[in-house]
N, C-alpha and C positions, 0 to 999 in steps of 0.2 A: 771708575763708576764700583760703588756695590754692588758686593756680589749678589745673586738672586738668596730666599733662602729656599729652601731646600725642603720640601713636606711631602708627607703619608696620610693621604686622604684615609680613615679608618671607617667606611658606608660609603657606599656609592647610588644614593637613592638622588631623589631631585637637590636637596641640599647641597653632596657631595659635588653635583654634574655643576652647579650654578657656581661655588666654589671652585673646581677646575677651570673655567669660563672664564672666569674673572681674574682668576692669580695670578696670569704673566702681566695684565696691566697693572698690578700693583707691588711689581716686583720679586713675584714669587714665581717657582718651580713647581711644579705637581713629577715626583718622582715615582709613587707609589698610591695607586687605587687598591685597595683590597675591599671587597661585595660577601654577600651573607655565602653566596659562594664557596669563596677564595680564602675564606677566614671564620670558617667554622671552630667555633670553642675558643675560639684565639690563635688557634693553628699557623696564620700567616702572620703574623708579628713575631718575625725572626730576627737573629742576628745579621744574617745576611740580606733579608730583606732590605732592613733598617738602616743600612752599612751606607748610603749615600744621602741620608734625613738628618733635619736638623730638628723639625718641629711634627710632631702625629697631630695632626684635628678629626675628632671622633663624635660623628652624628649616626648611630647607629640606634643602639635600641636598648631599652632599660635592661634586659636580659642579658645584654652580651658585654654595657658598657667595662662594669667594673673589672672583669677577668681582661679585657683590653688595657686599662688603665695598669693592669697589677704585671702585663706584660709589657710594656711597654718601660713600665717604671724600672722594670728591672735591666732593660739595657740603655738607663741611661738618656733618652729621651725626654725632650719637652715636650706639653700638650696642650691641646685647645680643646676642652668639651662642652660640647651644645647638645651633647644630648640629657633628654628631662624622666625624671621616674627616679631615680633614684638617691634621694635626698635620706631614705634610713639609712643607706650607707655610708655617710657623707664624713663619719669616724675614721672608718675602717679606710676610705680615700687618703683622707689627713694622715693617720698613719703611713701608707703605703708611699707618700709623697714627701713626708718628712726623713724617711728612712731611708728612702732610695737617693736624696738630694736632689729630687730633681724641680722643676717650675711645672705648675699647671694651675690656666686659665679656665673657669668654668664659669656658665649663666644657664639661666633658664631660657634666656634669648636673647643673643650677640647682638641685635637692632641699637643703634648708640641713639637712635628717637626714644625707643622703650626705657632706656637707662635715666633717661629724661623726663620719659611721662612718670619715671617714681618719685623725679626730686619732687616733679610738678604735682603728685598726689597726695605725697608729705605734706606740703604746704595748703593743698585744698583741704584736706584731715585738719592738718592744725587751726584752719580757721574757723571750720564748720563744730568744729568738738563743743565748743560754747553752746550749741545752739543745738538742743536734742528735740527740737521740733522736725530735723532734717535725719531721716535716717539712713543710715550707708549702704549701696549693696555693691554689685560687682557681677558684670558679668562678662564673658570670652565664648568667640566664635573662632572655629578650624575646619578646615577639610574633614572629610568621614572619612580619612587615610590613616590621623592622629591618633594613635592607642592610645594618651593616656586623658583623661579626665578626672576633674577641671588640670589645665594646663599647669607645667611649671612659672610661666609669665603671672598666672592669675596666682598663683599660691604665694610667690614671692609679693604681687601688688598689696595684695594683704597681707603679709608681713610687715610692708613697710608702714603701713595706717597705723594695725594695731593698738603700735603705743603712743600713739595721738587721743585716740578715741579709746583708750580706760578697758571696759568690762561690753562694751557696747557691742551688739553681733553685728556681721557681717557679712549676710549671706551674700552666695557665689554660684550663680547659674553657667551652666556647658552647653552649648550645643555643637554636633557634631554634623555637616552637612556638605556635597559638593566639594566645592574647590576652596575654599576661602582659604587664603593665606594664612590671616590670623589678624581679630580685632578684639581688644579691652575694649573694657569702659569700666571706671568707676561712676558712680553715680549718686548724688544724696537727694533725698527725695521730702520733700512737705505737702502738707495739704494745700498750699499755695501757691508750690511754682519748684521747679527739678534745676537740680545744679550736676552738667555731666563733663566728664573729662574724658576724652576719647583715643585712642590708639588705632589707626589700622595700616595694617602693611597691603604694602600694592605688589608686592614681590616677594620674592626669597632674597634678592640682590642687597635690602640691607642687613640682612643677617650673614651673609655671607661677606661684605665690607666688615661687619666687627669683628669673624673669626678672623680672618688673613690679619685687622689690626692686633687681635689678640696674639698672634700667632708671632707677628713681629716683635710685638710687647714681650711675651717670655722668653723670647731668646736670651739665654745667659743668665736668667734669673733662676732662683729658687725659694720655694715654700708654692701653698696653698694659694691663690687671689679668686675673686670675685670678679666677672666683670667690670664691674661699677669700680671695684678700688683699681684697679688698670687704668682706667677712665682720669681718674681723679691723679693718679701719680705721676703720669705724662707729664 
């Protein structure tokens, strides 16, 4: 029998609770949960607390995530990071991961469907690029509790399609309202018609599935990987 993967959840909000609920069904066991009260400034990430942990999964805040990564890396544990809003610190995180010899998978969105959405978006942009009458745009909508805007997924979507569109502007609009799990839309609008590609999350389960998949994948690996790379190398 394959042993259960032992997890620590850094952040125990809605995403953390969804991961904890799904973990036993996916061959994982949550050994530790740390929330904002039990992990101020990363103080809960100690050798004793992570003694029986294989992989840490971080869904916290942009203000907390880099210090969490630093402390986990120093203890030699591999990581999955779904927190967004820290891309300006990516070079620093890469150095931390490489110097400590750990493995880490990160993504703005751990939905497998979203990763496929990116691939379709690239193909859509390449197909419509020769036709300047179609003007590209991106919209995204999330619940009112989401702290960053635009979302990391929308930023990544824009990055994915820009090479095909050369110097064309891609406006991006964000909505924060209600309890929307997450909707992202890439559109190309012309005077005659509109072409739309949309991904809509029904719940957080898709994100939890991807995070658990990534945790199993990164076990025993070294280096910094995007979730897209993890899926391509599986």
